[in-house]
N, C-alpha and C positions, 0 to 999 in steps of 0.2 A: 713794975713800971717799965723797965727797959723792954721787956717782952711785949707789953701792950703797945709801946711806942713803935717798936719794930714792925709789929703786925699792922699798926695804923698806917705806917709809911708804905709797906709792901702792897697793901690792898689796892690803892689807886694805880700803882705801877703795873700790877697784874691786869687790872681792868683795862688800862690804856693799851697794853700789849695785845689784848684780846678784842679790841674794838672791831666789830664786824665790818666786813667789806662786801659790797660798796656801801658807804654811808652818805654818799652824795652822788649826783649825776656823773656818769662816765662819758668822757669825750672820745669819739673815734675821729681822729684827724685824717681827712682825705687830702693828700697833697696836690690835688688838681681841682679844676672848676667843676661845678655841678653838671650832670648830664653824661659824663663818660662812664666807662665800665667800673672804674675804681669806686666812683660815687654810687653807681647802681648796686654793686655788691654790698657796700657798707650800709646802704639804706634798706636793703633786703634783710640783712643780718641784725641790724640794731633792734628792731621790735622783738625779735626772738630772744635776744640777750636781756632785753628789758623785762620780758615775761619771766625769764629764768631767775633773775637776780633782784627784781622788785625795785629797781632804780632806773631812771631814764638813761638811755644810751643815745647821746646826741652826736649826729654827724656834723663835723665842722670842716668846711672846705677852706684850705690854705694853699692856693696855687702859687706856682712860681719856681723858677730854676730847675725845670724838668723834674719836679717833685722834691727837690732838695730843701726848699724853704719850709714846707710843712714837716718833712722828716726831721730837720734840724730842730724844730720847735719841740717835737716829741722827745728827741734825744736829750734835751735840756730840762724836760719836765720832771716833777717829783716822781720817784719810782714807787708810787703808792697804789697803783692799779687803777687810778682814776683818769689816766690819759693813755690811749692806745693809738697805734698808727695802722692804717690800711696801706701797708707797703706794697711795692710792685717790683717787677723784674728790673725796672729802671732804677728805683731808689736803692735796691739792695743786690743788684748783680751787674748792672751796666754802668752806672754813673761813675763809679770809682775808676774805671778804665777810660772814661770819656772826658772827665773834668780834671784839669791840672791840679785843682785844689778843691777839696770837699769840706763842707761845714760840719761834718760829723763822720764818725767811723762806722760803717755799716755793720761791722761785727762787734766791736768793743762797746759801742754805745747803746746796743739793743739786746733784748732777749727775745728769741723767736717764740711765738705763741702757737700758731698753726697756719698751714697753707689753706686758704679759703677756697680758691678755685683757679683752674687753668683755662685759658681761652685761646682759640686761634685768632689771628688777625685776618682781616679780609681786605683785599684790594678793591677799592671803590673809586669810580670816576663820576665827574659831573656829566650827566647824560648828553647835554648839548655839545660839550667838548668831545666826547666819545663819537658822536655822530659827525661832527665837523671833520675829524681826522680818521673816520672810518675804523675806529678801534673796537673790536669785538672780542678779542682774546688777549691773553698775557703776551703772546708773541707779537701781536699787533702793536701793543704798547711799547715793547722793547724796541721794535724797529722804528716807531714814530719818535720815541725819545732820543734815539741815536741819530736819526735824520735831522732832528730839530733841537740841538743842544741848547739848554737854557730856556726853551720855550714853555715848558710845563712847570707849574707851581705845585709842589708836593707839600701838603699840610701835615702837621703832626700835633700831638697833644703836648709836645714840649721836647726840648733837647734831652737826649739820653733815654727817652722812653723806647719801649720795644717797637712802637709805631714809627718812630724816627729811624731806629736801627734796621727795621724791616725794609724801609725804603733805601737806606744807605747800602744794605746788602744787595738789594736788587740792582742798584746803580753800578756797584762794583763788579757784579757778576755779568752784567750786560754791556758794560763799557759805555754807559750812557750818562748824561748829566741833566738833572732836574733841580730846580731851585727849591731848597728846603725852607719852609716857613713855619717856625714853631709857634704854637698857641699855648694858652694856660690850661688846656684840657681839651678833651675830644668834643665836648658840647659846642664851644664857640667855633672850633675848626670845622665841624660838620655844617654849621649854619652858613659859613662862608663857602664851603664846598658846594652845598645845594644852591647857594645864591649865584655861583659862577665866578667869584673872585679867586677861587682855588680850583685846580684841575683834578687832583687825585689825592688819595690818602690810603694808608695801610692801617685802617682803624680796627679796634677790638670788635669782634663780631657782635657781642650783646648790644653795644651802643649804636652800631650801624644797621643792624638787622631791621628795625622798624622802618627806616628810611628806604632800605632796599625793597622791602615788601610793598611799600607805598609808591614805588616807582620813581622816587626822588633821587636815587643814586643807582648807578649801573655797577653791579658786582661782577668781577672777572674771575676771582679765585680766592681760596683761603691759603694762609701761609704755613699751616701745619703740615706735618709729614703725611697725614692721612686726611680724607675728607671729613667734614663735620657732620654728625648725625642731625644737627639742627637745620642744615642746608645741604643735603647730600647731592643736590644737582650741581653744586659748584665744584669744579676740579681744584686740585692743589696748584700752587704756582709752579711746582716742579713738573706736574703732569702737563700743564698748558703752556709752559714757557720754552720748550725746545731744549736743545743741547746746552745752551748757555746757562740755564737755571737748574741743571741737574744737581740734586743735593740741597736745594734751597729749603730752609725751614727756619721760621722765626715766630714763635708763639709767645704769649704773655701769661703772667701769673700774678696773683694777688694774695697777700697774707697778712694776718694780724701780728704786730710786734709791740713790745712794751719797752719803756726805758730800762737800761741796764740797772740791776739792783732791785727790780720789782720782785717781791716775795714769790718763791716757787709755788706755794700753795695757790696763790691768786692766778698765776700763769696756768697751772694745771686745771683750775676750775673753769677759766675762760675757754681753754682748749676743749675740755670735755663738753661744755654746753654748746660751743660752736659746732663740734662734731655731731652732737645730737640734733641740732637744728638743721645742719646740712644733710643729715641722713633722713630727716622727716620727709615723707612722700610729697607733701605740698611744696616745700621749698626746693627740694631736689628736682622735682619735675619742672618747676618754674624756671630754675636756673638752666637746666639742660635745654629747655625750649628756647632759651636765649643764646645758646651756644656755649655755655660755661660747663666745665666739668668739676663738680664739687669735690672737696678733699676732706679736711678736718684732721690731718695727721698730727702726730705728737710733736712737741717742741724739739726733741732730739732729731726726729725725722726731717722736720722743716729746716733745721740748721744744716744738716747733711745735704739736703736738696739745694739750699742756697749756695753752699760752698761749690757744688758741682756747676751750678748755673753761672756763678761768678767767673770760674775758669773758662767755661764755654764762651761767654759773651766777651771776655777780654780778647779772645782770639778773633771774634767777629769784628770787634771795634778796630783791632790792628789791621785786619785784612781789608776792611772797608775804607780805612784812612779817615774815618769820621773824627772830628775834633770839636770841642766847645771851648772857646777862649774866655 
């Protein structure tokens, strides 16, 4: 009897421990409004993961606080693999240096899954504003901004994003002043930029590219160290900015993270399927055409990458003097 009783008790426990994952929809939290590159990448990847795992992967936009609102929600979520974050260079490399108080620890509260993609930012202007001030190059913008301090409004997808910091770095290196206006994502910022209430923006290339090609935005340069294969006609900021902007570089990246304590086997499975999806010709070519460089590296590689990026951006934040109260 004792043996039978013990067996009867152990059976359900073993079955519970081996409950298959995922056994319900998986949420990918995007900490910005719809329409930006974070959102674009999450929505491109979600159907591929859904096919791989047989459960819906739902993109859930939670904008606010330069990405901190959505990231904090994931940090507090159950570590069961059913909540993931599409984190960014802002949430996991910049914000800790920019905000005096963070609602989560970027290292302790998360386990890295994989780097999804890196993208350059692109300096775009409202065409009417560019025409009014005769701005056709990066050097033209630097001179105009210096000659008219506070005249130009610089939109961003939120405080602490690489879009914000790309602008702050530009301002510090050129000795100019432009008014920073943070939004809850690139989507709404681009709408106001095209509408004329904003003057310029250092947006992620994938979200800005359709508007550039449609003639709704005037592109001056990309912020990466080299030209983008997606728009090779655009120079880099360093190339087009003259002596003041020598060494300028401010790119973005996006990656999947899970709450700390998420089982290692789940993290590995998501990383492997993400890498497989990003390596498929269809998705790879689609992302590259939008200016993104797909990755899919391992959890350990992503952790090492984020540590290096955190150190790099802490120096940029300090040099730029940028602060968020």
